[in-house]
N, C-alpha and C positions, 0 to 999 in steps of 0.2 A: 701192887703195881699194875696200872691197865696198860699192860701190855699190846693189849689189841690195837689201842689206838695210834701206838707207828707202827707197828707190822700189817696192821689194816686188811687187806686181801688175804697176805699170805698168810694170815696166824695160825689155822688148821695147817697149810701148806711144811711150817717152819716148827712150830709145838708140837704137834703130833707123829712128826715121821719116824719112821723108826729104820735104823741103818744098818742091812744087812748084806752089806759087804761084806764089811771088817768090824765084828759084832765088840759091841763095848767089854765083852770080858777077857778081852785080848789085847785091850790098850792099859797100860798105867794112868790109872786118872790122876787128876792133881786132886787134891786133900789134906786134912792139915794134920798130916803123917808124912806128905810126901817127902820131906828132907829123909826121917829114919828110915821111909820103906824104898825110897829109891837111892835118893843122892848118896848113902850114908855110907851104899853097897858097892857105891864106887872108889877110882882111882884119888877124890879127892878126899883134901886132906881137911883136917877140923878144921881149920882158917876159913876156908873156901865155904864150907859148911856152914860155921856159922857167919857169914857175908849175907849167904843167900836164906837164912834165917833172917838174917835182921829185914831181909826183902819181904818173904812171907809174911812178917810179924807188922808189918808197918803200915798204919793208914785202916781205909773203911774196911778193906780187906784184908785185915790181919788176921790169921788164923783160919783161912781160908785155904789156903795151897792155889790163890788164884791171885793175878797180879793186875793190876791198873798202874799203868805208868804214863807220864808226862812228857815227850820226846821234842825239844826246841832246839835242833840243829838246821834248823831252814836258813838261816841267817850267812849260813857259808852254802849250804847245799843248794838253797833257792834264789841267795842275794837277801839283804836283809830287808831292802825295799821290797821287795815283793813279799815279802812275810808280813812285815813289821806296818807296813803302810796302814792297813785297814784298822792296828792298835797299834798306834805306837810308845805309849806305854811302858810294850815290850821290848823295846832297846834297852830299858835296863833292866840289868839280869837281875837283881830283886825282886822283881815283878814275874819274871818266870818261876823263881821257884815259892814266891807267896802262893802262884797259883797252886803248885802242885801237893801245898802243904793242905790251904784253904778246900783243895778240890778230893781233899784225902785220900791222893795217890800211896801206892807201894813208894815209889821213888820217884827221881825226876833226874833225866837224861838229855845231859846237853854238851857244850863243847867246854874244852879247858879253860879258855877263856871266860865263858859265862858262869861256869861253875868256880874257878878260881878267887871271882870279884868279890865272891862273897863266902867263902868256903869260911871263916875263922866265925860268921852269925850264924850258918845254918848247916855245918858238914853234919852237928851234930843232934839234928832236928828233924832230919828225912833223911833217905840214904840216899847220895851221890853215883850218877852211873856216867862217866864221863868219854862221851866219845870219843874216840881217837882217830880216827880218818875222814875226811871228807872229802866230797865232788866242785870244785868249785866252779865260778862262772864267769870268773874274770878272763881268763886268757881267750884271745879271740884270732881267728873262731875260735867259738865254743869247744871244749873239749871234753871227755865223761870220763874221769879217772878218779878211783879214791885214791887218797896219800894221805903219808900220815903226817897231822898236828901236832901232835901230842905224845909222847912217851910213858908208858907203864909206869914208871915213877914216877910222874909229873902226879899222876891219879892217886896213887895211893902217899905222896905226901901230903895231899889235901885231905885225905881223910875217905874217900872216896871206896864204897864197898865192893864196887863192879865197874867193866869196862865192857865197851862195847863198839863193835864195828862195823863197816858195810865191808862185802864181797858183791862184785857185780859179777855175776857167775856167766860164761859164755860172751866176755864181752875180750877184746886180743889183749887186755892187760889184767885177765882175771889168775892168770898162774902167777903171776907178782906176788898179785895180793893176796893169794890163798898162802903162799910164802909166807908174806911181811906176817899176816895175820894170825898165823901160825905158832909163831915166835913168838908175838906181842902177846896172846892166850897163854901159853906157856910160863910165862914171866909173870902176868897178873895171879896163873894159880900157884907159884913159886912165894909170891909174897901174898897169898890168903884173899884174891880177890874174885869176886865169880864172873862169866863171861858172857855175854850178849851179841847175835851175831843176827848181820842184816843180811839177810840170804835172797838179796835182788835179782834179776836176770837183765840183763842189759845188753842188747844187738838188735838193729834195725833188719838184721833176717827174720827176726822172729815176731814179726809185724807183716802177717800175710791177709787171708779172708777176716782172722780174728788178729788181736792181741797175743801169741802166746805166751808172751814173757807173764800173763797171770794163769797158765793152764797149770791144771792140777799136777800133769806128769811131772812137767818142767821144774816147777817150783818145787814138787817134790824130792826127785833128785835133788836141786841146791840145797835143800832143808838136809837131806845125807848127808852131802859132801860137808854142812858147816857142821853138824853133830861128830862127824871125824875126826876134827880138827878141836874137839873138847867142848865147843859153845857148850853152856849150862843150860841158854835159853835163845829160842830161833826166834828173830820176827820175820814174820811174812807176810807178803800179800795175800789176801785170801781169794782163791781162787774164781775164776768166773766161767772160766770153760777147760776144753780136756783135748788132750792132742797136736799138743806140740810136737813131740818125736815123731808122728805120722806126717805131719805138715808140711817137716823139711826132710827133702831129700839126701839120702849116704848122710844121716845125723845121728850119731846117741846110739840106742840100742833098748831096744824094749820090749815088750813081751805083749799080747792080743790079751792075755788076762787081764792086764791092767786095766783094760777099758770094758771086758765081758762079766768079768769076777768082782774086780774089787773099786770099781767106780760107776756109778749113775750119773747124770744130767742132773741131780738134787744137791746144793749149793753144800749139805752136811755132808754127805756122804764125799764130795770132792776135796774138803776143808779134813776129813774123817783120813783121805789117803797123806794130806800131809803129814798130819800128828802121827801116822805109821810110820813114815820116815823120818823120825824125829825116834826112831829108835821105839815104837810103839807106845810113845810118851814118855820116855826116859829122859827126854829133856823139854823142857817143856815147847808150845808153841802158843806165841803170842801172834797175833794179829795185828796190821796195823790201821790205824784208822782213815786212811786216805785223808784228801781234799777238802775243802770246807766248799759248801755246797748249798743248793736252794735249801735241802729240807734234811740239816744235818745230825739233827736228834734221831730221825727217824730210821738214817742210815746208819747211825752208829748202833742204835739199838736191834737192827738188822744184823748189824757185823759181830756185836756179842752173842747173841742169841745161838747163830750158825757155830761159832766158836767153842761158846761153852756146851753145846748138846755134838760138837763134833769130838769133843776130848781134850780140848786147847783151853791153856793158862790162864788166857785171858786178852788187854785189849793195851794196846801202846798206841792212844790218841793225841797229835798236837794240834794242826792247823785247826782243827774242828773247836779244840777249845781256846786257844789264843786270839783267835783271831775274830775274837769277838769281845764286852766288856766283860771281867772279870766275874761278875754274879751271875752272867750267863756261861762263861766259862765255866765255873765251878756248877754247873745244875746240869750242864750235859758230862763231866765226869762223875757225877752223882748215877745218873741214869744210867750208864754202863756199870757201873759197882751194885746198884738195886739189881741187875740183872744176873748178878754174878752171886748174890746173896740170896736170889730168891728162891726157894725148895722149890719149887712148884716147876721150875726150869729144868728138867734133868736132859742126861745121857741117852744120846737117841740111842 
């Protein structure tokens, strides 16, 4: 794979970087034996381990311990018009599932309605991850809160192997969201399903000279709260800065060693700190692909390289894939997967 054409001037910067903040031998790295080596030591039941194994075994990354997920819940989160107008065929849920299958993904993540509409045709062909709660933008003026649209039992009834939820850490509603999602994840584990948590930060106060909702220290703590309620996999935006705790006066607690020893300004080191907060990788970190832009292939490649070299478990990329013709979407998903399949791209 000619990764240099995507990384361009950052090729050496990203591929040759050595992480000395948190050494790689301290991280529980993804691998073919991750379920046996790490998850089987936990309190997860045999049925949950079986569900995780279904995720690990499916698609082009099957058997590697890495994950490539297609998430399409933006019809609720960002409005169906804003999400699907660039490619109206994705108003039809079947095309969402087809993209995940054709793209070689480990699983497809979407709403109860999307996956339920085609579950009898596809639930046995690709693992389903049902997103239980959403932020909707039809309330006027817009509010930002994650509310439950679906119940765990509905996901189980349709044959899903996993459920997902979002918590807006730092928001006024986060206390309620933590409690609701903790109960939902407990029930999912009782029924034998895996759990995936979107650990996002949401508060206007986090936006100062920079957007500290994507700072390594704040996102790292959000990850740590997520694994506390036993999320098996953490979805997090890749950090682009640091120092969120220090930028806000009288907010939270941190330690100078976080910035002087455990992180640097390098994106791999910042992402390594996110992995460390996922119990040193005992819960897998998947980074989000972000919005579609001018150079999606280069952006996706960069994000995947950083995640893999930091010790992350994979990528979950939606809009970059489905807001383009299906053939191109498949090509983008395959590019991401090729990075995790490339033995030359190693842990930093």
